[in-house]
C-alpha positions in Angstrom: 0.1 -0.1 0.3 1.6 3.2 -1.1 1.5 5.7 1.8 3.1 8.6 2.7 3.3 10.1 6.6 4.8 13.4 7.6 5.4 14.4 11.4 7.3 17.0 13.1 4.6 19.6 13.2 3.2 21.5 16.6 3.0 24.8 17.8 5.8 27.0 18.1 6.0 30.7 18.8 6.6 33.5 15.8 10.4 33.3 15.1 11.0 29.6 15.9 11.8 26.6 13.9 10.8 23.0 13.1 11.3 20.8 10.9 9.0 18.3 9.3 9.6 14.8 8.0 7.5 12.9 5.3 8.5 8.7 5.1 7.4 7.2 2.1 6.3 3.4 1.6 5.1 0.9 -1.1 5.8 3.6 -3.8 8.6 4.6 -5.6 10.3 7.5 -3.8 13.9 8.2 -5.0 13.0 8.3 -8.4 10.5 11.0 -9.0 10.3 14.7 -7.3 8.7 15.4 -4.2 7.4 18.5 -2.3 6.1 20.6 0.3 2.6 22.2 0.4 0.6 24.1 3.1 -3.0 24.4 3.4 -3.5 27.6 5.7 -7.0 28.3 7.3 -9.9 29.0 4.8 -7.2 28.7 1.7 -6.5 26.3 -1.1 -3.7 24.4 -0.8 -0.7 25.7 -2.6 3.3 24.5 -3.0 6.0 25.6 -0.7 8.8 23.6 -1.7 9.4 21.0 -4.7 12.8 18.9 -5.1 13.6 16.9 -7.8 15.0 13.0 -7.6 18.6 13.5 -7.2 18.4 16.9 -4.8 20.5 18.7 -7.7 17.2 21.4 -8.0 14.8 22.8 -5.4 12.4 25.6 -6.3 10.6 27.5 -3.2 7.2 29.6 -2.8 8.8 33.2 -2.7 6.9 33.8 0.4 9.6 30.8 2.1 12.5 31.9 0.7 16.1 32.1 3.0 13.7 30.6 5.4 12.9 27.1 4.2 15.3 24.6 3.2 13.8 21.5 1.7 16.1 18.0 1.5 15.8 14.4 1.3 17.4 11.4 1.8 16.4 8.4 -0.4 18.2 5.7 1.4 15.4 6.5 3.9 12.9 7.6 1.6 12.6 10.5 3.5 11.8 13.7 2.7 12.4 17.2 5.0 11.3 20.6 5.4 13.7 22.8 7.3 11.7 25.7 8.8 13.2 28.8 10.6 12.4 32.3 11.4 8.6 30.9 11.0 5.6 33.9 11.0 2.2 33.7 11.6 1.3 33.5 8.2 2.8 30.0 8.1 0.0 28.4 9.8 -1.3 25.4 7.9 -1.4 22.2 8.0 1.3 20.5 5.3 1.3 17.8 3.1 4.3 16.1 0.8 3.8 14.8 -2.2 5.4 12.5 -4.7 5.5 14.3 -8.7 4.7 11.9 -11.4 8.0 12.9 -12.8 11.7 13.0 -11.9 11.5 16.6 -12.0 9.7 19.8 -10.7 7.7 20.9 -13.5 7.2 24.4 -14.0 3.4 24.0 -12.0 4.9 22.5 -9.2 3.2 24.8 -7.0 -0.4 23.6 -8.3 -1.3 19.8 -7.5 -1.6 18.7 -11.1 1.4 16.9 -11.2 1.4 14.7 -7.8 -0.3 11.4 -7.4 0.6 10.6 -3.7 -0.3 12.5 -0.9 0.7 12.1 3.1 -2.7 13.4 5.4 -0.7 16.0 6.9 0.9 17.5 9.5 -0.2 20.7 11.7 2.0 23.9 12.1 1.2 27.2 13.9 2.9 29.7 14.7 2.0 31.9 17.9 2.7 36.2 17.2 
């Protein structure tokens, strides 16, 4: 059974840090791009960061550049998101997803190019 499971969310004060993890099982992880998405309360889910299969290319939403770092460990089938200098507007449910290709597409911030999804982990940043 294909599965992606996120962990590491929680409640943190503004300026703090969190590290999210996403572990995949039952699916081919190391040959595909993977990404983190965020869904803020009352808003649509949108891409936060994407990394290609070999970690040679990474992409970030403008709102998180310089604060978030995406990485992956293919030997462990695990995706990470290091989040520093967190802001209240970062609050939301964070999801990991596996793409349908090796590279992050031009439309990586939308959901169309992603097939497998986790259930999400909640991140709440208090002011």
